[in-house]
N, CA, C and O atoms as a CHARMM CRD file, in Angstrom:
* protein
*
  276
    1    1 UNK  N     88.21000  94.73000  99.24400 PROA 1      0.00000
    2    1 UNK  CA    88.00000  94.57000 100.80900 PROA 1      0.00000
    3    1 UNK  C     88.87000  93.08400 101.33700 PROA 1      0.00000
    4    1 UNK  O     89.49600  92.37200 100.55200 PROA 1      0.00000
    5    2 UNK  N     88.76400  92.86500 102.58800 PROA 2      0.00000
    6    2 UNK  CA    89.45800  91.79900 103.47300 PROA 2      0.00000
    7    2 UNK  C     89.60200  91.74400 104.41600 PROA 2      0.00000
    8    2 UNK  O     90.31300  92.50300 105.07500 PROA 2      0.00000
    9    3 UNK  N     88.59700  90.26700 105.04900 PROA 3      0.00000
   10    3 UNK  CA    87.62700  89.88500 106.13600 PROA 3      0.00000
   11    3 UNK  C     88.63900  89.04100 107.40100 PROA 3      0.00000
   12    3 UNK  O     89.02300  87.89400 107.17500 PROA 3      0.00000
   13    4 UNK  N     88.85100  89.45900 108.17300 PROA 4      0.00000
   14    4 UNK  CA    90.44000  88.14200 108.71800 PROA 4      0.00000
   15    4 UNK  C     89.89300  88.36500 109.92500 PROA 4      0.00000
   16    4 UNK  O     89.27200  89.41600 110.08800 PROA 4      0.00000
   17    5 UNK  N     90.03200  87.32300 111.11500 PROA 5      0.00000
   18    5 UNK  CA    90.00300  87.07000 112.41100 PROA 5      0.00000
   19    5 UNK  C     91.04700  88.01200 113.74100 PROA 5      0.00000
   20    5 UNK  O     91.77600  87.06200 114.02500 PROA 5      0.00000
   21    6 UNK  N     91.24300  88.46200 114.10100 PROA 6      0.00000
   22    6 UNK  CA    92.20400  89.25100 115.22300 PROA 6      0.00000
   23    6 UNK  C     92.49100  88.69200 116.47800 PROA 6      0.00000
   24    6 UNK  O     92.15200  87.50900 116.51500 PROA 6      0.00000
   25    7 UNK  N     93.05800  89.16100 117.66400 PROA 7      0.00000
   26    7 UNK  CA    92.75900  88.88600 119.31400 PROA 7      0.00000
   27    7 UNK  C     92.12800  89.31500 119.30000 PROA 7      0.00000
   28    7 UNK  O     91.77500  89.74200 118.20000 PROA 7      0.00000
   29    8 UNK  N     91.32000  89.65200 120.51400 PROA 8      0.00000
   30    8 UNK  CA    91.04200  90.65600 121.89600 PROA 8      0.00000
   31    8 UNK  C     91.77500  91.71100 121.88700 PROA 8      0.00000
   32    8 UNK  O     91.42800  92.88200 121.73000 PROA 8      0.00000
   33    9 UNK  N     93.26200  91.07600 122.13900 PROA 9      0.00000
   34    9 UNK  CA    94.03000  92.41900 122.02800 PROA 9      0.00000
   35    9 UNK  C     94.55700  93.20300 120.68100 PROA 9      0.00000
   36    9 UNK  O     95.56800  93.90600 120.69100 PROA 9      0.00000
   37   10 UNK  N     94.02600  93.06300 119.93000 PROA 10     0.00000
   38   10 UNK  CA    94.05600  93.48900 118.67200 PROA 10     0.00000
   39   10 UNK  C     93.44400  95.41900 118.86200 PROA 10     0.00000
   40   10 UNK  O     93.86300  96.41400 118.27100 PROA 10     0.00000
   41   11 UNK  N     92.63100  95.32200 119.64000 PROA 11     0.00000
   42   11 UNK  CA    91.26400  95.87800 119.34700 PROA 11     0.00000
   43   11 UNK  C     91.45400  97.24200 119.41400 PROA 11     0.00000
   44   11 UNK  O     90.69400  97.98300 118.79000 PROA 11     0.00000
   45   12 UNK  N     92.34700  97.67800 120.07300 PROA 12     0.00000
   46   12 UNK  CA    93.02400  99.46500 120.50200 PROA 12     0.00000
   47   12 UNK  C     93.64500  99.81100 118.77600 PROA 12     0.00000
   48   12 UNK  O     93.50500 100.60700 117.84800 PROA 12     0.00000
   49   13 UNK  N     94.32000  98.70100 119.14000 PROA 13     0.00000
   50   13 UNK  CA    95.10400  99.54000 116.82900 PROA 13     0.00000
   51   13 UNK  C     94.03800  99.22800 116.36800 PROA 13     0.00000
   52   13 UNK  O     93.54900 100.17500 115.75200 PROA 13     0.00000
   53   14 UNK  N     93.28100  98.13800 116.36300 PROA 14     0.00000
   54   14 UNK  CA    92.21400  98.11300 115.17400 PROA 14     0.00000
   55   14 UNK  C     91.10100  99.46800 114.70800 PROA 14     0.00000
   56   14 UNK  O     90.74900  99.79500 113.57500 PROA 14     0.00000
   57   15 UNK  N     90.72500 100.07800 116.04400 PROA 15     0.00000
   58   15 UNK  CA    90.27700 101.33100 116.58200 PROA 15     0.00000
   59   15 UNK  C     90.75100 102.11700 116.38100 PROA 15     0.00000
   60   15 UNK  O     90.16200 102.93800 115.67700 PROA 15     0.00000
   61   16 UNK  N     92.26100 102.45700 116.88700 PROA 16     0.00000
   62   16 UNK  CA    93.18100 103.91700 116.12600 PROA 16     0.00000
   63   16 UNK  C     93.16900 103.96300 114.43300 PROA 16     0.00000
   64   16 UNK  O     93.20000 105.02800 113.81600 PROA 16     0.00000
   65   17 UNK  N     93.12000 102.68300 113.80500 PROA 17     0.00000
   66   17 UNK  CA    93.55200 102.71700 112.11600 PROA 17     0.00000
   67   17 UNK  C     92.22600 103.02200 111.80500 PROA 17     0.00000
   68   17 UNK  O     92.06600 103.87300 110.92900 PROA 17     0.00000
   69   18 UNK  N     91.41500 102.61400 112.22700 PROA 18     0.00000
   70   18 UNK  CA    89.64100 103.74100 111.77800 PROA 18     0.00000
   71   18 UNK  C     89.74400 104.65600 111.91700 PROA 18     0.00000
   72   18 UNK  O     89.98800 105.52500 111.08000 PROA 18     0.00000
   73   19 UNK  N     89.48900 104.81200 113.74700 PROA 19     0.00000
   74   19 UNK  CA    89.98100 106.38300 113.55800 PROA 19     0.00000
   75   19 UNK  C     90.50200 107.57300 112.30800 PROA 19     0.00000
   76   19 UNK  O     89.89800 108.38100 111.60300 PROA 19     0.00000
   77   20 UNK  N     92.69600 106.97400 112.57000 PROA 20     0.00000
   78   20 UNK  CA    93.16600 107.74800 111.51900 PROA 20     0.00000
   79   20 UNK  C     93.04600 107.84600 110.40400 PROA 20     0.00000
   80   20 UNK  O     93.09000 108.80500 109.63400 PROA 20     0.00000
   81   21 UNK  N     92.81100 106.33400 110.23700 PROA 21     0.00000
   82   21 UNK  CA    93.37500 105.91800 108.31300 PROA 21     0.00000
   83   21 UNK  C     94.27100 105.40600 108.18100 PROA 21     0.00000
   84   21 UNK  O     94.68200 105.48000 107.02300 PROA 21     0.00000
   85   22 UNK  N     95.08300 104.66100 109.06800 PROA 22     0.00000
   86   22 UNK  CA    96.70800 105.14000 109.12500 PROA 22     0.00000
   87   22 UNK  C     96.40600 102.96800 108.62300 PROA 22     0.00000
   88   22 UNK  O     95.50800 102.17500 108.90800 PROA 22     0.00000
   89   23 UNK  N     97.54400 102.86200 107.91500 PROA 23     0.00000
   90   23 UNK  CA    97.69400 101.66300 108.29000 PROA 23     0.00000
   91   23 UNK  C     98.57200 100.30900 109.32400 PROA 23     0.00000
   92   23 UNK  O     99.72300 100.48100 109.72500 PROA 23     0.00000
   93   24 UNK  N     97.80700  99.08200 109.60500 PROA 24     0.00000
   94   24 UNK  CA    98.98000  98.89000 110.44900 PROA 24     0.00000
   95   24 UNK  C     98.89300  97.37000 110.29300 PROA 24     0.00000
   96   24 UNK  O     97.90400  96.86000 109.76600 PROA 24     0.00000
   97   25 UNK  N     99.80200  96.72500 110.69300 PROA 25     0.00000
   98   25 UNK  CA    99.92800  95.46500 110.71900 PROA 25     0.00000
   99   25 UNK  C     99.34900  94.48600 111.39000 PROA 25     0.00000
  100   25 UNK  O     99.62600  94.51500 112.58900 PROA 25     0.00000
  101   26 UNK  N     98.60700  93.58000 111.04400 PROA 26     0.00000
  102   26 UNK  CA    98.47500  92.64200 112.36300 PROA 26     0.00000
  103   26 UNK  C     98.03300  90.80200 112.15000 PROA 26     0.00000
  104   26 UNK  O     97.04800  90.41100 111.52300 PROA 26     0.00000
  105   27 UNK  N     98.74200  90.17500 112.63900 PROA 27     0.00000
  106   27 UNK  CA    98.13600  88.59500 112.68400 PROA 27     0.00000
  107   27 UNK  C     96.95200  88.32700 113.34100 PROA 27     0.00000
  108   27 UNK  O     96.46800  88.62000 114.43500 PROA 27     0.00000
  109   28 UNK  N     96.51100  87.48100 112.05500 PROA 28     0.00000
  110   28 UNK  CA    95.32600  86.40600 112.44200 PROA 28     0.00000
  111   28 UNK  C     95.20700  85.38400 111.99000 PROA 28     0.00000
  112   28 UNK  O     96.08200  84.52300 111.90100 PROA 28     0.00000
  113   29 UNK  N     94.11000  85.32500 111.63700 PROA 29     0.00000
  114   29 UNK  CA    93.43400  84.11400 110.70100 PROA 29     0.00000
  115   29 UNK  C     92.19400  84.41500 110.07600 PROA 29     0.00000
  116   29 UNK  O     91.11100  84.84500 110.47300 PROA 29     0.00000
  117   30 UNK  N     92.96200  83.84300 108.29600 PROA 30     0.00000
  118   30 UNK  CA    91.76200  84.33900 107.52300 PROA 30     0.00000
  119   30 UNK  C     90.56500  83.60200 107.70500 PROA 30     0.00000
  120   30 UNK  O     90.36200  82.77300 108.59200 PROA 30     0.00000
  121   31 UNK  N     89.70600  83.99300 106.71800 PROA 31     0.00000
  122   31 UNK  CA    88.04500  83.37800 106.82400 PROA 31     0.00000
  123   31 UNK  C     88.16800  81.42300 106.39700 PROA 31     0.00000
  124   31 UNK  O     87.30100  80.56900 106.58300 PROA 31     0.00000
  125   32 UNK  N     89.41200  81.27500 105.86500 PROA 32     0.00000
  126   32 UNK  CA    89.39900  80.04000 106.53700 PROA 32     0.00000
  127   32 UNK  C     90.11300  79.02700 107.28800 PROA 32     0.00000
  128   32 UNK  O     90.36700  77.84000 107.07900 PROA 32     0.00000
  129   33 UNK  N     90.46700  80.19200 108.62000 PROA 33     0.00000
  130   33 UNK  CA    91.48000  79.34800 109.88900 PROA 33     0.00000
  131   33 UNK  C     92.69400  79.15000 109.44400 PROA 33     0.00000
  132   33 UNK  O     93.16100  78.02300 109.61100 PROA 33     0.00000
  133   34 UNK  N     93.57300  80.24800 108.72100 PROA 34     0.00000
  134   34 UNK  CA    94.48200  80.30300 107.85200 PROA 34     0.00000
  135   34 UNK  C     95.12700  81.02500 108.58800 PROA 34     0.00000
  136   34 UNK  O     94.62200  82.12900 108.78800 PROA 34     0.00000
  137   35 UNK  N     97.11100  80.57800 109.61400 PROA 35     0.00000
  138   35 UNK  CA    97.34200  82.36300 109.60400 PROA 35     0.00000
  139   35 UNK  C     98.17900  82.90900 108.92300 PROA 35     0.00000
  140   35 UNK  O     98.97800  82.32000 108.19500 PROA 35     0.00000
  141   36 UNK  N     98.10900  83.93100 109.05700 PROA 36     0.00000
  142   36 UNK  CA    98.76600  85.38300 107.90800 PROA 36     0.00000
  143   36 UNK  C     98.44900  86.66700 108.78800 PROA 36     0.00000
  144   36 UNK  O     97.68500  86.92100 109.72000 PROA 36     0.00000
  145   37 UNK  N     99.52400  87.44700 107.95000 PROA 37     0.00000
  146   37 UNK  CA    99.76600  89.09200 108.10800 PROA 37     0.00000
  147   37 UNK  C     99.08100  89.59200 107.33700 PROA 37     0.00000
  148   37 UNK  O     98.84900  89.06400 106.24900 PROA 37     0.00000
  149   38 UNK  N     98.44200  91.06000 107.80600 PROA 38     0.00000
  150   38 UNK  CA    97.14900  91.64900 107.15700 PROA 38     0.00000
  151   38 UNK  C     97.80000  92.89900 107.46400 PROA 38     0.00000
  152   38 UNK  O     98.16400  92.99500 108.63600 PROA 38     0.00000
  153   39 UNK  N     98.13000  94.24600 106.43100 PROA 39     0.00000
  154   39 UNK  CA    98.57800  95.42700 105.79800 PROA 39     0.00000
  155   39 UNK  C     97.54600  95.75500 105.37900 PROA 39     0.00000
  156   39 UNK  O     96.88100  95.34700 104.42600 PROA 39     0.00000
  157   40 UNK  N     97.29300  96.98900 106.54700 PROA 40     0.00000
  158   40 UNK  CA    96.02700  97.70800 105.69900 PROA 40     0.00000
  159   40 UNK  C     95.56100  98.87900 106.88900 PROA 40     0.00000
  160   40 UNK  O     95.99400  99.43400 107.89900 PROA 40     0.00000
  161   41 UNK  N     94.44500  98.82900 106.06300 PROA 41     0.00000
  162   41 UNK  CA    93.22800 100.36000 106.94200 PROA 41     0.00000
  163   41 UNK  C     92.47400  99.97800 106.82700 PROA 41     0.00000
  164   41 UNK  O     92.06400  99.45100 105.79300 PROA 41     0.00000
  165   42 UNK  N     91.74700 100.10600 108.23100 PROA 42     0.00000
  166   42 UNK  CA    90.99600  99.02600 109.59400 PROA 42     0.00000
  167   42 UNK  C     89.78200  99.97700 109.20000 PROA 42     0.00000
  168   42 UNK  O     89.56200 101.07000 109.72100 PROA 42     0.00000
  169   43 UNK  N     88.67300  99.09400 107.71400 PROA 43     0.00000
  170   43 UNK  CA    87.49100 100.00500 108.19400 PROA 43     0.00000
  171   43 UNK  C     86.58600  99.37200 108.88500 PROA 43     0.00000
  172   43 UNK  O     85.96300 100.32500 109.35300 PROA 43     0.00000
  173   44 UNK  N     85.92300  98.15400 109.39500 PROA 44     0.00000
  174   44 UNK  CA    85.47400  97.52200 110.30500 PROA 44     0.00000
  175   44 UNK  C     85.65600  97.18500 111.59100 PROA 44     0.00000
  176   44 UNK  O     86.13500  96.17900 111.06700 PROA 44     0.00000
  177   45 UNK  N     85.74700  97.03100 112.62800 PROA 45     0.00000
  178   45 UNK  CA    86.14800  95.70700 113.43700 PROA 45     0.00000
  179   45 UNK  C     85.10300  95.45300 114.31900 PROA 45     0.00000
  180   45 UNK  O     84.50600  96.32600 114.94700 PROA 45     0.00000
  181   46 UNK  N     84.82200  93.93100 114.38000 PROA 46     0.00000
  182   46 UNK  CA    83.22400  93.84900 115.60400 PROA 46     0.00000
  183   46 UNK  C     83.42800  92.49700 116.40900 PROA 46     0.00000
  184   46 UNK  O     83.12900  91.56200 115.66700 PROA 46     0.00000
  185   47 UNK  N     83.71600  92.18300 117.30800 PROA 47     0.00000
  186   47 UNK  CA    83.45700  90.97200 118.34000 PROA 47     0.00000
  187   47 UNK  C     82.78300  89.98100 117.75100 PROA 47     0.00000
  188   47 UNK  O     81.56800  90.17800 117.74300 PROA 47     0.00000
  189   48 UNK  N     83.21300  88.78200 117.15400 PROA 48     0.00000
  190   48 UNK  CA    82.39500  87.94900 116.39300 PROA 48     0.00000
  191   48 UNK  C     82.12100  87.09000 117.42700 PROA 48     0.00000
  192   48 UNK  O     80.94000  86.75800 117.52200 PROA 48     0.00000
  193   49 UNK  N     83.36700  86.36500 118.71900 PROA 49     0.00000
  194   49 UNK  CA    83.56500  85.25100 119.33300 PROA 49     0.00000
  195   49 UNK  C     82.61200  84.20400 118.12800 PROA 49     0.00000
  196   49 UNK  O     83.51700  84.74700 117.49400 PROA 49     0.00000
  197   50 UNK  N     82.21700  83.79000 117.70700 PROA 50     0.00000
  198   50 UNK  CA    81.48200  82.63500 117.16100 PROA 50     0.00000
  199   50 UNK  C     82.62500  81.41200 116.44400 PROA 50     0.00000
  200   50 UNK  O     82.75400  80.32100 116.99900 PROA 50     0.00000
  201   51 UNK  N     83.30300  81.71200 115.33200 PROA 51     0.00000
  202   51 UNK  CA    83.87900  81.22300 114.91900 PROA 51     0.00000
  203   51 UNK  C     85.66400  80.80500 114.98100 PROA 51     0.00000
  204   51 UNK  O     86.23700  79.92400 114.34000 PROA 51     0.00000
  205   52 UNK  N     86.04700  81.44100 115.63600 PROA 52     0.00000
  206   52 UNK  CA    87.05800  81.38000 116.45700 PROA 52     0.00000
  207   52 UNK  C     87.63700  81.95000 118.20700 PROA 52     0.00000
  208   52 UNK  O     88.12100  83.05600 118.44800 PROA 52     0.00000
  209   53 UNK  N     87.39700  80.81200 119.23300 PROA 53     0.00000
  210   53 UNK  CA    87.70700  81.81000 120.50900 PROA 53     0.00000
  211   53 UNK  C     88.30400  82.87300 120.32600 PROA 53     0.00000
  212   53 UNK  O     88.04500  84.07600 120.30400 PROA 53     0.00000
  213   54 UNK  N     89.56200  81.89400 120.13600 PROA 54     0.00000
  214   54 UNK  CA    90.66000  82.95300 120.23700 PROA 54     0.00000
  215   54 UNK  C     90.92200  84.11900 119.37000 PROA 54     0.00000
  216   54 UNK  O     91.35100  85.22100 119.71100 PROA 54     0.00000
  217   55 UNK  N     90.64400  83.76200 118.36600 PROA 55     0.00000
  218   55 UNK  CA    90.61300  85.47500 117.29800 PROA 55     0.00000
  219   55 UNK  C     88.82800  85.95800 116.68700 PROA 55     0.00000
  220   55 UNK  O     88.30500  85.43600 115.70300 PROA 55     0.00000
  221   56 UNK  N     87.97300  87.35200 117.80600 PROA 56     0.00000
  222   56 UNK  CA    87.28300  87.20600 118.19400 PROA 56     0.00000
  223   56 UNK  C     86.91600  87.96300 117.11000 PROA 56     0.00000
  224   56 UNK  O     85.96300  87.64300 116.40000 PROA 56     0.00000
  225   57 UNK  N     87.77600  89.21100 116.86500 PROA 57     0.00000
  226   57 UNK  CA    87.02300  89.64000 115.91600 PROA 57     0.00000
  227   57 UNK  C     87.27200  89.81800 114.79700 PROA 57     0.00000
  228   57 UNK  O     88.26500  89.38400 114.21300 PROA 57     0.00000
  229   58 UNK  N     86.21500  90.62800 114.24000 PROA 58     0.00000
  230   58 UNK  CA    85.77100  89.96500 113.09900 PROA 58     0.00000
  231   58 UNK  C     86.68600  91.75200 112.29000 PROA 58     0.00000
  232   58 UNK  O     86.27500  92.81600 112.75400 PROA 58     0.00000
  233   59 UNK  N     87.78900  91.80000 111.20000 PROA 59     0.00000
  234   59 UNK  CA    87.89800  92.50700 110.78500 PROA 59     0.00000
  235   59 UNK  C     87.98100  93.03900 109.23200 PROA 59     0.00000
  236   59 UNK  O     88.40400  92.14300 108.50100 PROA 59     0.00000
  237   60 UNK  N     87.80400  93.77600 108.81200 PROA 60     0.00000
  238   60 UNK  CA    87.18100  94.27400 107.67100 PROA 60     0.00000
  239   60 UNK  C     89.00300  95.37800 106.87200 PROA 60     0.00000
  240   60 UNK  O     88.86000  96.57700 107.11200 PROA 60     0.00000
  241   61 UNK  N     90.25900  95.10200 106.17700 PROA 61     0.00000
  242   61 UNK  CA    90.30100  95.90200 105.65200 PROA 61     0.00000
  243   61 UNK  C     90.28200  96.34200 103.97000 PROA 61     0.00000
  244   61 UNK  O     90.19000  95.47800 103.09800 PROA 61     0.00000
  245   62 UNK  N     90.38400  97.81300 103.65600 PROA 62     0.00000
  246   62 UNK  CA    90.97800  98.02100 102.76500 PROA 62     0.00000
  247   62 UNK  C     92.01700  97.83700 101.90600 PROA 62     0.00000
  248   62 UNK  O     93.08100  98.35800 102.24100 PROA 62     0.00000
  249   63 UNK  N     91.98200  97.23200 100.88900 PROA 63     0.00000
  250   63 UNK  CA    93.25100  96.70100  99.90100 PROA 63     0.00000
  251   63 UNK  C     94.50200  96.00300 100.75200 PROA 63     0.00000
  252   63 UNK  O     95.63400  95.90700 100.27700 PROA 63     0.00000
  253   64 UNK  N     94.18000  95.58900 101.91300 PROA 64     0.00000
  254   64 UNK  CA    95.27300  94.90500 102.63500 PROA 64     0.00000
  255   64 UNK  C     95.73800  93.82100 102.11600 PROA 64     0.00000
  256   64 UNK  O     95.16800  92.85700 101.60400 PROA 64     0.00000
  257   65 UNK  N     97.12900  94.12900 102.34100 PROA 65     0.00000
  258   65 UNK  CA    98.60300  92.81300 101.95900 PROA 65     0.00000
  259   65 UNK  C     98.64600  92.40500 102.94500 PROA 65     0.00000
  260   65 UNK  O     98.73100  92.85200 104.08900 PROA 65     0.00000
  261   66 UNK  N     98.54200  90.88800 102.20200 PROA 66     0.00000
  262   66 UNK  CA    98.27100  89.10800 103.09500 PROA 66     0.00000
  263   66 UNK  C     99.74400  88.52100 103.30500 PROA 66     0.00000
  264   66 UNK  O    100.00900  87.79200 102.34900 PROA 66     0.00000
  265   67 UNK  N    100.51300  88.56900 103.98100 PROA 67     0.00000
  266   67 UNK  CA   101.71500  87.37000 103.92100 PROA 67     0.00000
  267   67 UNK  C    101.04900  85.69900 104.68400 PROA 67     0.00000
  268   67 UNK  O    100.57200  85.45700 105.79200 PROA 67     0.00000
  269   68 UNK  N    101.30100  84.87000 103.53500 PROA 68     0.00000
  270   68 UNK  CA   100.16400  83.60500 104.70100 PROA 68     0.00000
  271   68 UNK  C    101.68700  83.11100 105.23400 PROA 68     0.00000
  272   68 UNK  O    102.73900  83.22000 104.60300 PROA 68     0.00000
  273   69 UNK  N    101.48200  82.48500 106.70000 PROA 69     0.00000
  274   69 UNK  CA   102.86200  82.09400 106.64900 PROA 69     0.00000
  275   69 UNK  C    102.94800  80.50700 106.62800 PROA 69     0.00000
  276   69 UNK  O    104.04500  79.94900 106.58500 PROA 69     0.00000
């Protein structure tokens, strides 16, 4: 499982992936704040708003493929 932070604008895509179990690709920040692309099926999505204000969604993907910028 991979945790990362995504922008609020990605919330609907995350919820669709969660419901359909289909993979998506999102650009976000890893837990250390480094920008990367994440591809996988969303397991959970929560609005955390604490660690990275511009990327408030904490997203968890199962078996995500990560491409760092």
